C-alpha positions in Angstrom: -22.3 3.4 3.8 -21.9 2.2 7.4 -24.7 0.1 8.7 -25.7 -0.8 12.3 -25.7 -4.3 13.7 -28.1 -5.4 16.2 -27.4 -5.1 19.8 -25.8 -8.1 21.3 -27.2 -7.2 24.9 -29.4 -4.5 26.2 -26.3 -2.8 27.5 -24.0 -3.1 24.5 -24.2 0.0 22.0 -24.8 -0.7 18.3 -21.7 -1.3 16.2 -21.4 0.6 12.9 -20.1 -1.5 10.2 -19.0 -1.1 6.6 -18.6 -3.9 4.3 -15.9 -4.1 1.5 -16.9 -4.7 -2.1 -15.2 -7.5 -4.2 -12.7 -6.0 -6.5 -10.2 -8.3 -8.2 -9.7 -12.0 -8.1 -6.7 -14.1 -9.2 -7.9 -16.5 -11.9 -8.3 -20.2 -10.4 -5.9 -21.6 -13.0 -3.0 -19.8 -10.9 -4.0 -21.0 -7.5 -1.6 -23.8 -7.5 1.2 -21.2 -7.5 2.8 -19.5 -4.3 1.7 -15.8 -4.1 4.9 -13.8 -3.2 3.1 -10.4 -3.0 0.3 -8.5 -4.6 -0.7 -4.9 -5.1 -3.0 -2.5 -7.0 -1.3 -0.1 -9.3 -2.1 3.6 -9.9 -4.5 3.0 -12.8 -6.5 0.3 -10.8 -5.1 -2.9 -12.2 -4.5 -5.7 -9.7 -1.1 -7.7 -9.7 0.2 -10.9 -8.3 3.7 -11.9 -8.1 3.8 -15.7 -8.3 6.4 -18.4 -8.1 6.1 -22.3 -8.5 7.2 -22.6 -4.8 8.3 -20.4 -2.0 12.1 -19.4 -2.2 14.1 -21.7 0.2 15.1 -20.2 3.5 18.6 -19.4 4.2 21.3 -16.7 4.2 21.8 -16.3 0.4 19.8 -14.0 -1.9 17.5 -16.3 -3.8 17.3 -16.1 -7.6 14.3 -17.2 -9.6 12.0 -16.6 -12.3 8.6 -15.2 -11.4 5.2 -14.6 -13.0 3.1 -11.3 -12.7 -0.7 -11.9 -13.4 -2.5 -8.7 -13.9 -6.2 -8.3 -13.8 -7.9 -5.1 -15.0 -11.0 -3.5 -13.6 -12.8 -4.6 -16.7 -11.7 -8.3 -15.8 -9.0 -8.7 -18.6 -6.1 -10.7 -17.6 -2.7 -10.7 -18.9 0.8 -12.3 -17.7 4.4 -11.3 -17.7 7.4 -13.5 -17.0 10.0 -11.9 -14.8 13.6 -13.3 -15.3 15.9 -13.7 -12.3 14.1 -12.1 -9.4 16.3 -11.5 -6.6 14.3 -11.1 -3.2 12.6 -13.3 -0.6 10.3 -10.6 0.7 9.3 -8.5 -2.4 7.3 -5.2 -2.8 5.7 -5.0 -6.3 4.2 -2.3 -8.6 3.7 -1.4 -12.2 5.2 1.2 -14.2 3.2 3.2 -16.7 5.2 1.8 -19.7 3.9 -1.7 -18.8 7.2 -2.7 -16.8 7.4 -3.6 -13.2 9.4 -2.8 -10.1 10.3 -5.4 -7.7 12.1 -4.2 -4.6 13.4 -6.2 -1.5 11.9 -4.9 1.7 15.2 -5.6 3.6 18.4 -4.1 2.2 21.2 -5.5 4.5 22.1 -8.6 2.4 22.3 -6.7 -0.9 25.2 -5.2 -2.5 24.7 -1.4 -3.3 22.6 -0.9 -6.2 20.9 -4.4 -6.2 18.0 -4.1 -4.0 15.4 -2.7 -6.5 15.0 -4.3 -9.9 13.2 -2.7 -12.9 11.7 -4.9 -15.7 10.6 -3.9 -19.0 7.2 -4.9 -20.4 8.8 -8.1 -21.6 10.0 -9.1 -18.4 13.7 -8.4 -18.7 15.6 -6.5 -16.1 16.8 -3.2 -17.4 18.0 -1.5 -14.3 18.7 -1.9 -10.5 19.4 0.4 -7.5 18.9 0.6 -3.9 16.4 2.9 -1.9 17.4 1.8 1.5 16.6 -0.6 4.2 13.1 -1.2 5.8 10.6 -0.6 2.8 7.2 -0.7 4.2 5.5 0.9 1.2 6.3 1.0 -2.6 3.9 2.9 -4.8 4.5 4.1 -8.4 2.7 7.2 -9.3 1.1 7.8 -12.9 4.3 9.7 -14.0 6.5 6.7 -13.3 8.1 7.9 -10.0 8.6 5.5 -7.2 7.4 6.7 -3.7 9.1 4.7 -0.8 7.7 4.8 2.7 10.1 3.2 5.4 9.3 1.6 8.7 11.1 2.6 11.9 14.5 0.8 11.2 15.2 3.6 8.5 14.7 7.1 9.7 14.4 8.4 6.0 10.7 8.4 6.4 9.3 9.0 2.8 11.2 9.6 -0.3 10.6 9.7 -4.1 13.0 7.9 -6.7 13.0 7.9 -10.5 12.9 4.6 -12.3 16.4 4.9 -12.8 17.4 5.3 -8.9 17.7 9.1 -8.8 16.5 10.4 -5.5 14.0 13.3 -6.5 12.5 14.2 -3.0 12.9 13.3 0.7 10.6 14.4 3.6 13.6 15.4 5.9 12.3 17.8 8.7 8.7 18.9 8.0 7.6 21.8 10.4 4.6 20.8 12.4 4.9 17.0 11.7 7.1 16.0 14.8 9.6 13.3 14.2 8.8 11.3 11.1 10.2 7.9 12.1 7.8 5.3 10.5 5.5 5.8 7.5 2.4 3.8 8.8 0.1 4.9 5.9 0.9 6.1 2.4 -1.4 6.9 -0.6 -0.2 8.1 -4.0 -3.1 9.8 -5.9 -2.1 11.2 -9.1 0.6 13.8 -8.3 -0.6 14.1 -4.6 0.7 11.9 -1.9 -0.9 11.5 1.3 0.8 10.0 4.3 0.2 9.4 8.1 3.6 8.9 9.9 4.5 7.9 13.4 5.1 9.3 16.1 2.4 12.1 16.1 0.3 10.7 13.2 -0.3 13.9 11.4 -1.9 13.7 7.7 0.7 15.1 5.3 -0.4 16.3 2.0 2.9 16.4 -0.4 2.4 18.2 -3.7 5.1 18.9 -6.2 6.9 22.3 -5.8 5.0 23.2 -2.7 5.8 23.0 1.1 4.2 19.7 2.6 0.8 20.7 4.4 0.5 19.2 7.9 -2.9 18.6 9.2 -3.3 17.6 13.1 -5.0 14.2 13.4 -6.2 12.4 16.4 -6.5 9.0 14.7 -3.6 6.7 15.9 -2.1 3.6 14.3 -3.8 3.7 10.9 -2.3 1.4 8.2 -4.0 3.0 5.2 -5.7 6.4 4.4 -7.8 7.4 1.5 -8.9 10.9 0.6 -11.8 12.3 -1.7 -13.4 15.7 -2.0 -12.3 17.0 1.5 -13.2 13.8 3.3 -10.6 11.3 4.7 -10.8 7.6 5.8 -8.2 5.9 8.2 -8.1 2.2 8.3 -6.5 0.2 10.9 -5.2 0.9 14.5 -3.7 -0.7 17.5 -5.2 -3.8 19.2 -9.0 -4.0 18.9 -9.0 -1.2 16.4 -7.2 -3.1 13.7 -10.3 -3.1 11.7 -11.5 0.4 12.3 -12.6 2.9 9.7 -12.2 6.5 11.1 -13.7 9.0 9.1 -12.9 12.8 9.0 -13.3 16.0 7.3 -10.3 18.2 6.1 -9.9 21.7 7.4 -6.9 23.9 6.5 -5.0 22.7 9.7 -6.6 19.5 11.0 -8.6 16.4 10.3 -12.0 16.8 12.0 -13.4 13.4 13.3 -16.7 12.4 11.5 -17.4 9.0 12.9 -16.0 5.5 12.7 -17.2 2.0 11.7 -15.9 -1.5 11.6 -14.5 -2.7 8.2 -15.9 -6.2 7.3 -15.6 -8.7 4.5 -18.2 -8.3 1.8 -20.4 -10.9 3.4 -20.1 -8.9 6.8 -17.7 -11.5 8.5 -14.6 -10.0 10.5 -11.4 -9.5 8.5 -8.5 -12.1 8.8 -4.7 -11.5 8.0 -4.6 -8.9 5.2 -2.4 -6.7 3.0 -3.7 -3.1 2.3 -3.0 -0.7 -0.5 -4.4 2.9 -0.6 -4.9 4.6 -3.8 -6.8 8.1 -4.1 -10.3 7.4 -2.8 -10.0 3.8 -2.4 -8.6 1.4 0.3 -7.9 -2.1 -1.2 -7.8 -4.9 1.2 -6.5 -8.5 0.3 -7.0 -11.4 3.0 -5.1 -14.5 3.2 -4.6 -16.8 1.0 -4.2 -13.5 -1.0 -6.0 -14.3 -4.3 -8.8 -11.8 -4.1 -8.9 -7.9 -3.5 -11.9 -6.2 -2.1 -12.2 -2.2 -1.8 -13.8 0.5 0.1 -14.4 3.5 -2.0 -14.7 6.8 -0.2 -16.2 8.4 -3.4 -19.2 6.2 -3.3 
């Protein structure tokens, strides 16, 4: 729950803060490796994609072996070697069958069908395909579908793909949502997907077989969203609001503001450079050097 910091001066207002809780840590034995990317999957397991050294800069597509280290909520650790990974700036997630998906955020240098690699549980590539340039979010749902949110260099917005590259759903024109040109925040929660896109920043509720529900929202620039039991939390914003948590209550047509706070490290210190992954009621935050995840859980 938010707490109040003491006043800095008699004139300054109190600042509500909300501290993250430690969640998962990369075992120290792997700290000599380079972290390419990291995520938290649909079942709560944290994953790190590691290499011996960063890919060499250049115009050619790198090809290298990598190691995925997975840490479950109960602390159990496992590792999976991936053969011939082909991306310099990857997105990562795990499939329900124990395999992994690695996708290049930028697709311009890739041949058609070579941007996304699917690996089986033994780390062998079994499939490859393309989902389009400018991948901001890649989240696998519990059924194994890939949800891709694009940033503004790809007007596709939000799409769902099968693990074999079949396009299953696209947001296209959503009545009442304005122009969707940049998926700022994406949350895959079971079979329900929540999104907050630029330019009008509505909260979209996407359910299988139903029209997209659009709720008006006054929070601008959030990079993550969590939803639980009619409540919502938006994390991030522009400028000085980059560490903001804005709370809201869901109605049929809108998000009603319900307070705000500043998100901090577990020790109360300000956050630094970070990655963010939202899953259901949780917003997971990972700071540089990207070896630890912390969490804000809206259900607690």
